[in-house]
Backbone bond lengths (Angstrom), bond angles and torsions (degrees), N, CA, C in turn:
res aa  C-N    CA-C-N  psi(-1)  N-CA   C-N-CA  omega(-1)  CA-C   N-CA-C  phi
1 M - - - 1.452 - - 1.527 110.46 -
2 S 1.298 115.70 -18.96 1.460 119.45 -177.53 1.519 110.91 -69.75
3 Q 1.306 115.92 136.17 1.455 122.94 175.13 1.517 106.92 -120.63
4 P 1.338 116.77 139.45 1.473 118.40 -179.32 1.527 113.00 -55.78
5 N 1.319 117.72 -40.06 1.465 119.48 -179.55 1.525 111.71 -68.44
6 A 1.331 117.09 -35.40 1.466 120.00 177.10 1.524 110.06 -67.47
7 R 1.323 116.83 -39.84 1.471 120.57 177.76 1.524 110.16 -63.27
8 R 1.330 116.22 -42.50 1.470 121.31 178.55 1.526 110.19 -61.53
9 L 1.328 116.54 -45.90 1.466 120.03 178.96 1.524 111.59 -64.33
10 A 1.326 116.81 -39.29 1.468 120.09 178.19 1.521 110.16 -61.21
11 D 1.328 116.34 -45.10 1.467 119.99 178.60 1.528 111.36 -61.82
12 Q 1.327 116.29 -42.36 1.471 120.20 178.98 1.519 110.84 -63.38
13 L 1.330 116.12 -45.77 1.460 120.47 -178.10 1.524 111.11 -62.62
14 I 1.313 117.22 -43.62 1.466 120.66 178.78 1.521 110.12 -62.84
15 D 1.329 116.84 -42.65 1.465 121.58 178.22 1.528 111.17 -61.52
16 V 1.316 116.32 -43.58 1.468 121.46 179.99 1.526 110.41 -62.72
17 V 1.326 116.39 -44.84 1.467 120.52 179.79 1.525 110.01 -66.28
18 E 1.325 116.24 -43.17 1.466 120.12 -179.12 1.525 111.48 -61.42
19 N 1.312 116.70 -39.20 1.465 121.40 -178.11 1.527 113.56 -91.40
20 R 1.308 115.87 1.83 1.474 121.35 -179.36 1.528 111.06 51.28
21 D 1.322 114.33 42.95 1.461 121.82 -179.75 1.532 108.49 -90.07
22 F 1.310 115.63 82.76 1.455 121.16 -173.43 1.524 113.01 -68.98
23 D 1.315 117.65 -26.91 1.463 119.91 175.94 1.529 110.41 -65.58
24 R 1.330 116.44 -47.18 1.471 119.63 177.50 1.518 110.97 -65.81
25 L 1.330 116.90 -37.50 1.456 120.98 178.59 1.520 110.43 -60.97
26 A 1.329 115.93 -43.22 1.470 120.91 179.70 1.521 111.62 -62.89
27 G 1.315 117.52 -26.35 1.456 120.60 177.04 1.512 113.39 -88.23
28 L 1.322 116.99 -30.01 1.458 121.66 -175.44 1.526 113.10 -78.33
29 V 1.320 117.37 -46.95 1.462 120.85 -174.86 1.529 112.31 -58.94
30 P 1.335 119.74 -45.67 1.470 118.78 179.71 1.532 113.92 -64.99
31 Q 1.312 117.44 -13.06 1.463 119.86 176.91 1.528 112.12 -71.01
32 V 1.349 116.73 -25.96 1.468 119.83 -174.78 1.522 114.62 -121.21
33 V 1.316 118.30 -17.21 1.466 120.69 -175.83 1.523 109.65 -109.03
34 G 1.312 115.34 128.02 1.458 120.78 177.34 1.518 111.34 115.05
35 S 1.318 115.19 155.26 1.462 120.33 -175.82 1.524 112.97 -66.19
36 R 1.308 117.70 -25.15 1.467 121.02 -179.66 1.529 113.08 -101.93
37 A 1.291 117.02 7.29 1.468 120.83 179.81 1.527 109.23 -66.77
38 P 1.331 117.47 130.66 1.464 119.73 -177.09 1.529 114.37 -61.94
39 E 1.318 117.20 -24.69 1.466 120.02 179.47 1.531 111.17 -119.55
40 S 1.334 116.37 33.93 1.466 120.46 -178.47 1.528 111.78 -61.13
41 H 1.334 117.18 -26.87 1.468 120.43 177.99 1.532 111.97 -63.88
42 L 1.321 117.09 -15.31 1.466 120.87 179.53 1.528 113.09 -93.58
43 F 1.345 117.21 -2.13 1.462 118.72 -175.66 1.531 111.88 -61.89
44 R 1.340 117.99 -51.07 1.465 120.34 179.76 1.533 111.46 -60.35
45 P 1.358 118.60 -50.06 1.467 117.97 177.94 1.530 113.28 -61.06
46 L 1.327 117.03 -32.32 1.463 120.67 177.44 1.523 110.10 -65.22
47 L 1.330 116.82 -46.25 1.466 119.98 176.04 1.525 110.20 -58.39
48 A 1.329 116.48 -43.44 1.465 120.53 -179.02 1.527 111.20 -61.85
49 E 1.320 117.31 -43.55 1.472 121.01 177.77 1.523 110.74 -57.98
50 L 1.322 115.84 -44.47 1.464 120.04 -177.79 1.524 111.82 -70.01
51 V 1.330 117.34 -38.58 1.468 120.74 177.44 1.528 109.95 -61.41
52 V 1.320 117.01 -45.65 1.467 120.79 178.70 1.527 110.31 -62.55
53 A 1.319 117.13 -41.45 1.469 120.60 179.46 1.525 111.06 -62.40
54 V 1.328 117.17 -43.81 1.469 120.59 178.35 1.528 109.74 -61.11
55 A 1.324 116.64 -47.31 1.466 120.27 -179.00 1.530 111.08 -61.52
56 E 1.326 117.17 -43.09 1.471 120.19 178.92 1.525 111.54 -62.35
57 L 1.312 116.76 -40.64 1.465 120.12 179.81 1.525 111.63 -68.36
58 I 1.317 117.09 -36.39 1.470 120.27 176.54 1.523 109.51 -65.59
59 R 1.335 116.58 -43.76 1.469 119.35 177.48 1.529 110.79 -60.87
60 L 1.317 116.45 -41.08 1.466 120.97 178.62 1.525 110.54 -60.95
61 R 1.327 116.24 -45.09 1.472 120.34 -179.25 1.517 112.90 -67.51
62 T 1.331 116.52 -33.98 1.462 119.77 -176.58 1.521 112.76 -92.64
63 G 1.331 116.22 -6.53 1.455 119.76 179.15 1.512 113.97 74.62
64 T 1.312 117.62 21.24 1.463 121.74 178.81 1.520 108.41 -110.79
65 G 1.312 116.57 94.95 1.454 121.19 -176.68 1.511 114.16 -74.47
66 E 1.318 117.52 -23.85 1.454 120.91 -179.14 1.519 109.04 -123.99
67 V 1.324 115.02 172.82 1.461 120.42 -177.90 1.528 108.83 -85.63
68 H 1.318 116.06 88.25 1.462 121.86 176.27 1.521 110.66 -127.08
69 E 1.283 116.57 -10.95 1.455 122.27 -178.17 1.524 108.54 -108.92
70 T 1.316 115.32 160.12 1.457 120.22 171.89 1.514 106.86 -105.72
71 F 1.310 115.47 124.24 1.456 121.07 -179.31 1.521 109.56 -99.07
72 T 1.330 114.89 139.02 1.461 122.46 173.40 1.520 107.01 -131.71
73 V 1.306 115.79 175.39 1.458 119.61 -179.32 1.524 109.23 -139.34
74 G 1.319 115.34 143.98 1.461 121.95 171.73 1.513 107.86 -110.88
75 L 1.296 117.36 131.58 1.467 121.76 -177.28 1.521 110.39 -112.80
76 F 1.332 115.12 136.73 1.457 121.32 179.46 1.516 108.97 -139.07
77 D 1.336 116.28 146.01 1.462 119.70 176.75 1.526 109.62 -86.30
78 E 1.330 115.79 -176.20 1.468 120.90 -177.80 1.521 112.75 -60.21
79 G 1.335 117.30 -27.12 1.460 122.03 179.00 1.518 113.06 -90.47
80 N 1.339 117.07 12.09 1.455 124.04 179.55 1.527 112.74 66.49
81 R 1.333 116.42 25.62 1.463 121.90 175.89 1.523 108.08 -88.61
82 A 1.328 116.28 132.08 1.464 120.67 178.97 1.524 110.18 -62.71
83 L 1.331 114.86 137.43 1.459 121.52 178.57 1.518 109.50 -115.97
84 D 1.316 115.61 148.14 1.452 121.47 169.62 1.524 107.36 -87.20
85 I 1.310 117.34 144.70 1.460 119.88 -178.02 1.527 111.87 -57.68
86 D 1.326 117.19 -29.12 1.462 120.30 -179.89 1.523 113.14 -72.21
87 E 1.324 117.55 -7.39 1.461 120.63 174.96 1.529 111.88 -80.83
88 L 1.331 117.42 -13.68 1.465 121.12 178.24 1.525 110.16 -77.69
89 Q 1.323 115.90 155.93 1.460 120.33 174.72 1.531 108.60 -62.78
90 P 1.343 118.10 144.47 1.470 120.58 -173.86 1.532 115.98 -51.19
91 P 1.341 121.28 -46.88 1.470 117.82 -179.32 1.532 113.08 -65.50
92 L 1.312 117.02 -38.22 1.462 120.44 178.79 1.530 110.20 -67.55
93 R 1.319 115.92 -42.15 1.470 121.07 176.64 1.535 109.84 -59.02
94 A 1.327 116.31 -42.45 1.465 120.18 179.83 1.526 111.25 -64.03
95 M 1.329 117.47 -38.33 1.467 119.82 179.48 1.521 110.91 -66.98
96 L 1.312 116.90 -41.38 1.461 120.31 177.89 1.528 110.03 -62.90
97 R 1.320 116.31 -43.02 1.466 119.97 178.05 1.528 111.34 -66.57
98 A 1.327 117.44 -34.95 1.470 120.55 177.40 1.526 110.58 -64.74
99 V 1.320 116.70 -41.92 1.469 120.26 177.57 1.530 109.84 -62.40
100 L 1.319 116.94 -45.37 1.467 119.92 178.88 1.524 111.03 -62.50
101 A 1.327 116.99 -41.67 1.466 120.24 178.12 1.525 110.47 -62.02
102 E 1.326 116.86 -43.64 1.469 121.16 177.79 1.526 110.38 -61.17
103 L 1.313 117.15 -44.62 1.467 121.04 179.07 1.522 112.11 -62.70
104 N 1.323 115.73 -35.43 1.458 120.88 -176.10 1.527 112.89 -93.29
105 G 1.337 117.05 10.11 1.457 121.25 174.59 1.510 115.58 74.17
106 D 1.320 117.96 22.88 1.464 121.75 -179.63 1.528 109.55 -106.17
107 A 1.328 115.35 81.02 1.468 121.09 -176.12 1.522 112.16 -61.19
108 E 1.320 117.72 -36.30 1.467 120.44 -178.76 1.526 110.95 -66.23
109 D 1.318 117.55 -44.08 1.461 119.45 178.27 1.525 110.64 -66.07
110 A 1.319 117.21 -38.52 1.470 119.90 176.82 1.521 109.82 -59.60
111 R 1.344 117.08 -44.11 1.464 121.34 179.13 1.529 111.23 -61.78
112 I 1.318 116.75 -43.05 1.471 121.15 179.49 1.524 110.28 -62.40
113 Q 1.318 117.02 -44.26 1.466 120.66 -179.68 1.528 111.16 -65.61
114 L 1.337 117.29 -39.47 1.468 120.74 176.42 1.519 110.59 -61.66
115 E 1.313 116.15 -43.44 1.468 120.59 179.80 1.526 110.34 -63.38
116 F 1.325 115.59 -41.39 1.461 119.94 179.46 1.526 110.51 -59.71
117 A 1.318 116.92 -48.52 1.471 120.48 -178.76 1.518 111.35 -66.55
118 A 1.320 116.87 -42.12 1.467 120.68 -176.52 1.519 112.50 -68.22
119 S 1.321 117.16 -25.70 1.463 119.64 -178.26 1.525 113.10 -99.61
120 D 1.324 117.55 5.64 1.464 120.01 178.34 1.526 109.36 -59.88
121 P 1.329 118.11 132.98 1.467 119.94 -177.79 1.531 114.12 -70.40
122 D 1.315 117.02 -15.97 1.462 121.04 -178.05 1.528 110.01 -87.72
123 V 1.333 116.43 107.72 1.465 121.06 -179.40 1.525 110.56 -58.44
124 A 1.318 117.45 -40.71 1.468 120.45 -179.62 1.525 110.79 -62.19
125 G 1.316 117.17 -36.52 1.458 120.76 177.35 1.516 111.93 -65.69
126 R 1.333 116.56 -39.83 1.469 120.27 177.93 1.526 110.53 -65.89
127 V 1.334 116.26 -41.48 1.471 120.22 177.59 1.523 109.72 -62.64
128 D 1.321 117.16 -43.47 1.461 121.66 179.58 1.528 110.98 -59.46
129 A 1.322 116.55 -45.26 1.462 120.35 179.17 1.524 110.89 -62.17
130 L 1.317 116.84 -44.18 1.462 121.99 180.00 1.526 111.48 -61.48
131 L 1.321 116.05 -47.22 1.463 119.67 -177.52 1.525 112.06 -70.02
132 H 1.327 117.29 -34.27 1.467 119.07 175.81 1.529 110.62 -63.10
133 L 1.318 116.92 -43.63 1.464 119.14 178.62 1.525 111.01 -59.98
134 A 1.325 116.92 -45.85 1.473 120.29 179.40 1.524 110.43 -61.73
135 R 1.306 116.23 -40.31 1.472 120.36 179.48 1.524 111.05 -66.72
136 W 1.335 116.74 -40.10 1.465 119.76 178.10 1.523 110.45 -61.47
137 V 1.335 116.80 -41.79 1.467 119.59 177.55 1.523 109.58 -60.32
138 R 1.315 115.74 -48.10 1.469 120.05 -179.00 1.524 110.88 -58.69
139 E 1.319 117.51 -44.31 1.463 120.99 -176.86 1.526 113.04 -72.73
140 L 1.320 117.24 -26.68 1.463 120.35 -178.82 1.522 113.24 -87.65
141 R 1.324 116.78 -19.29 1.466 119.89 179.68 1.522 110.44 -64.35
142 P 1.335 116.05 143.30 1.468 118.40 174.20 1.532 109.84 -60.75
143 A 1.305 115.99 147.57 1.471 120.56 179.62 1.518 109.58 -62.18
144 R 1.318 115.03 140.91 1.469 120.26 177.92 1.515 109.68 -78.37
145 S 1.318 115.35 143.66 1.472 120.19 179.60 1.495 111.20 -81.25
């Protein structure tokens, strides 16, 4: 499923988020999100690249290199109140479920969740899902020396 251009965009997006380069971010996101985006065909593969990266980083952190564990998630708001996954916006919820599916070895469910997020009619929701994935990668990466 990986495409070289999607991998390149994923790397750029993660770099932009890591460096808080909002000018570059403002130029990059419209390239892939929206019906008139020149590289909109890369949106789904870009999400897939980021989902795989998040899952790989979680496995690295937890020491589980293969799919032998069952991963779950606990969600909390800023006030430390437990949230149900259905309280999240649909594209963000789909990305979280895609990561869990990837971690748990369910490629078909991951694909379905990616499709759900990528086809959401709300452009802001798609942008939110994309930026959350990039941020998760940034936060899960080991600190640079």
